[in-house]
C-alpha positions as CSV (number, residue, x, y, z in Angstrom):
1,V,0.0,0.0,0.0
2,Q,1.3,3.4,-1.0
3,L,0.0,6.6,0.7
4,Q,0.4,10.1,-0.6
5,A,-0.5,12.9,1.7
6,S,-1.1,16.5,0.5
7,G,-2.8,19.7,1.5
8,G,-0.6,21.2,4.1
9,G,0.5,24.8,4.2
10,L,0.7,28.0,6.1
11,V,-2.6,29.3,7.6
12,Q,-3.5,31.9,10.2
13,A,-5.0,30.9,13.5
14,G,-8.7,30.4,13.1
15,G,-8.3,29.3,9.5
16,S,-9.0,26.0,7.8
17,L,-7.1,23.4,5.8
18,R,-8.1,20.1,4.3
19,L,-5.5,17.3,4.1
20,S,-5.9,14.5,1.6
21,C,-4.4,11.0,1.6
22,A,-4.5,9.0,-1.6
23,A,-3.9,5.3,-1.4
24,A,-2.6,3.0,-4.1
25,G,-1.6,-0.6,-4.4
26,R,-3.3,-3.3,-2.4
27,T,-5.8,-1.1,-0.8
28,S,-8.9,-2.2,1.0
29,S,-11.9,-0.3,2.4
30,S,-11.5,-2.4,5.5
31,Y,-8.2,-0.8,6.4
32,V,-8.1,1.4,9.4
33,M,-7.0,4.9,8.2
34,G,-5.4,7.4,10.6
35,W,-4.0,10.8,10.6
36,F,-1.0,11.4,13.0
37,R,1.0,14.5,13.6
38,Q,4.4,15.1,15.0
39,A,5.6,18.5,16.3
40,P,9.3,19.2,16.8
41,G,10.6,17.5,19.9
42,K,7.3,15.6,20.5
43,E,6.1,12.1,19.9
44,R,4.0,11.2,16.9
45,E,0.3,11.2,18.1
46,L,-2.9,10.0,16.6
47,V,-5.2,12.9,15.7
48,A,-8.1,11.0,14.0
49,R,-8.9,7.6,12.8
50,I,-11.6,6.1,10.7
51,S,-12.5,2.4,10.6
52,W,-15.5,0.1,10.0
53,S,-16.3,0.5,13.7
54,G,-16.4,4.3,13.7
55,L,-14.4,7.4,14.3
56,Y,-11.8,8.5,16.8
57,Y,-10.5,11.9,17.6
58,A,-7.9,13.1,20.0
59,E,-9.4,15.3,22.7
60,S,-7.3,18.3,21.5
61,V,-9.0,18.3,18.1
62,K,-12.6,17.2,18.9
63,G,-15.1,19.6,17.4
64,R,-12.6,21.1,15.1
65,F,-11.3,18.3,12.9
66,T,-13.3,15.9,10.8
67,I,-12.0,12.7,9.2
68,S,-13.8,11.1,6.2
69,R,-13.0,8.7,3.4
70,D,-14.1,8.2,-0.2
71,N,-13.7,4.5,-0.9
72,A,-14.4,5.1,-4.6
73,K,-11.3,7.4,-4.8
74,N,-9.3,5.5,-2.2
75,T,-8.8,8.8,-0.4
76,V,-9.1,9.8,3.2
77,Y,-9.5,13.5,4.2
78,L,-8.9,15.5,7.3
79,Q,-10.8,18.7,7.4
80,M,-9.2,21.0,10.0
81,N,-11.1,24.1,11.2
82,S,-10.4,26.7,13.8
83,L,-6.8,25.9,13.6
84,K,-4.5,26.9,16.5
85,P,-0.8,27.5,16.6
86,E,-0.4,24.3,18.7
87,D,-1.7,22.4,15.7
88,T,1.5,23.1,13.9
89,A,3.2,19.8,13.0
90,V,4.0,17.4,10.2
91,Y,0.8,15.4,9.5
92,Y,1.1,11.9,8.3
93,C,-1.6,9.5,7.1
94,A,-1.3,5.8,8.0
95,A,-3.1,2.6,7.2
96,G,-3.3,-0.7,9.0
97,Q,-5.6,-3.3,10.4
98,S,-5.4,-2.2,14.1
99,R,-7.5,0.4,15.8
100,S,-4.6,1.1,18.1
101,T,-3.6,4.7,18.9
102,S,0.0,3.7,18.7
103,A,2.0,4.6,15.5
104,A,3.9,1.4,15.8
105,M,0.7,-0.6,14.9
106,Y,0.3,1.0,11.5
107,P,2.6,-0.5,8.8
108,Y,1.8,1.9,6.0
109,W,2.7,5.6,6.0
110,G,2.5,8.6,3.7
111,Q,5.4,11.0,3.5
112,G,4.0,13.7,5.7
113,T,2.7,17.2,5.0
114,L,3.6,20.3,7.0
115,V,0.9,22.3,8.6
116,T,2.0,25.7,10.1
117,V,-0.5,27.8,12.0
118,S,0.6,31.4,12.7
119,S,-0.7,33.4,15.6
Protein backbone atom coordinates (compact mmCIF):
# COMPACT_ATOMS: atom_id res chain seq x y z
CA VAL A 1 0.00 0.00 0.00
CA GLN A 2 1.35 3.40 -0.97
CA LEU A 3 0.00 6.55 0.66
CA GLN A 4 0.40 10.09 -0.65
CA ALA A 5 -0.50 12.94 1.69
CA SER A 6 -1.10 16.48 0.53
CA GLY A 7 -2.82 19.70 1.49
CA GLY A 8 -0.57 21.15 4.14
CA GLY A 9 0.49 24.76 4.20
CA LEU A 10 0.66 27.98 6.15
CA VAL A 11 -2.55 29.33 7.64
CA GLN A 12 -3.45 31.92 10.24
CA ALA A 13 -4.98 30.92 13.53
CA GLY A 14 -8.70 30.37 13.13
CA GLY A 15 -8.30 29.27 9.54
CA SER A 16 -8.96 25.96 7.84
CA LEU A 17 -7.10 23.38 5.79
CA ARG A 18 -8.08 20.07 4.26
CA LEU A 19 -5.55 17.29 4.06
CA SER A 20 -5.89 14.45 1.59
CA CYS A 21 -4.36 10.99 1.63
CA ALA A 22 -4.54 9.02 -1.60
CA ALA A 23 -3.95 5.29 -1.36
CA ALA A 24 -2.64 3.04 -4.11
CA GLY A 25 -1.65 -0.58 -4.40
CA ARG A 26 -3.29 -3.34 -2.44
CA THR A 27 -5.80 -1.08 -0.77
CA SER A 28 -8.90 -2.17 1.05
CA SER A 29 -11.88 -0.28 2.38
CA SER A 30 -11.54 -2.42 5.49
CA TYR A 31 -8.22 -0.82 6.40
CA VAL A 32 -8.11 1.45 9.39
CA MET A 33 -6.95 4.87 8.25
CA GLY A 34 -5.44 7.37 10.60
CA TRP A 35 -3.98 10.84 10.64
CA PHE A 36 -1.04 11.35 12.96
CA ARG A 37 0.97 14.46 13.63
CA GLN A 38 4.40 15.13 15.00
CA ALA A 39 5.57 18.48 16.29
CA PRO A 40 9.28 19.23 16.84
CA GLY A 41 10.55 17.48 19.94
CA LYS A 42 7.31 15.60 20.49
CA GLU A 43 6.14 12.07 19.86
CA ARG A 44 3.96 11.19 16.94
CA GLU A 45 0.34 11.24 18.08
CA LEU A 46 -2.89 9.97 16.60
CA VAL A 47 -5.18 12.85 15.70
CA ALA A 48 -8.07 11.04 14.02
CA ARG A 49 -8.91 7.55 12.85
CA ILE A 50 -11.64 6.06 10.69
CA SER A 51 -12.55 2.41 10.56
CA TRP A 52 -15.49 0.12 10.04
CA SER A 53 -16.31 0.51 13.72
CA GLY A 54 -16.44 4.28 13.75
CA LEU A 55 -14.40 7.40 14.31
CA TYR A 56 -11.79 8.46 16.83
CA TYR A 57 -10.51 11.93 17.59
CA ALA A 58 -7.89 13.11 20.01
CA GLU A 59 -9.35 15.34 22.70
CA SER A 60 -7.31 18.27 21.47
CA VAL A 61 -9.04 18.29 18.07
CA LYS A 62 -12.57 17.20 18.89
CA GLY A 63 -15.13 19.55 17.41
CA ARG A 64 -12.55 21.13 15.09
CA PHE A 65 -11.27 18.28 12.89
CA THR A 66 -13.30 15.86 10.80
CA ILE A 67 -11.98 12.70 9.19
CA SER A 68 -13.75 11.14 6.22
CA ARG A 69 -13.04 8.70 3.44
CA ASP A 70 -14.11 8.23 -0.16
CA ASN A 71 -13.71 4.54 -0.92
CA ALA A 72 -14.37 5.06 -4.62
CA LYS A 73 -11.34 7.38 -4.79
CA ASN A 74 -9.26 5.46 -2.21
CA THR A 75 -8.80 8.76 -0.42
CA VAL A 76 -9.05 9.84 3.20
CA TYR A 77 -9.51 13.46 4.19
CA LEU A 78 -8.88 15.49 7.31
CA GLN A 79 -10.82 18.72 7.44
CA MET A 80 -9.20 21.01 9.98
CA ASN A 81 -11.12 24.06 11.16
CA SER A 82 -10.45 26.67 13.84
CA LEU A 83 -6.76 25.92 13.63
CA LYS A 84 -4.52 26.91 16.50
CA PRO A 85 -0.76 27.52 16.63
CA GLU A 86 -0.43 24.32 18.68
CA ASP A 87 -1.74 22.36 15.69
CA THR A 88 1.52 23.14 13.90
CA ALA A 89 3.17 19.82 13.00
CA VAL A 90 3.97 17.44 10.21
CA TYR A 91 0.84 15.44 9.50
CA TYR A 92 1.06 11.85 8.34
CA CYS A 93 -1.59 9.50 7.08
CA ALA A 94 -1.30 5.85 7.98
CA ALA A 95 -3.07 2.60 7.24
CA GLY A 96 -3.33 -0.69 8.99
CA GLN A 97 -5.63 -3.27 10.45
CA SER A 98 -5.41 -2.24 14.07
CA ARG A 99 -7.50 0.40 15.81
CA SER A 100 -4.62 1.14 18.11
CA THR A 101 -3.61 4.72 18.88
CA SER A 102 0.03 3.68 18.66
CA ALA A 103 1.95 4.63 15.55
CA ALA A 104 3.86 1.35 15.81
CA MET A 105 0.72 -0.59 14.91
CA TYR A 106 0.34 1.04 11.48
CA PRO A 107 2.57 -0.54 8.82
CA TYR A 108 1.83 1.86 5.96
CA TRP A 109 2.70 5.57 6.00
CA GLY A 110 2.51 8.57 3.75
CA GLN A 111 5.42 10.98 3.46
CA GLY A 112 3.99 13.71 5.70
CA THR A 113 2.73 17.18 4.95
CA LEU A 114 3.63 20.26 7.00
CA VAL A 115 0.91 22.35 8.60
CA THR A 116 1.99 25.67 10.06
CA VAL A 117 -0.48 27.81 11.97
CA SER A 118 0.61 31.36 12.67
CA SER A 119 -0.71 33.39 15.57
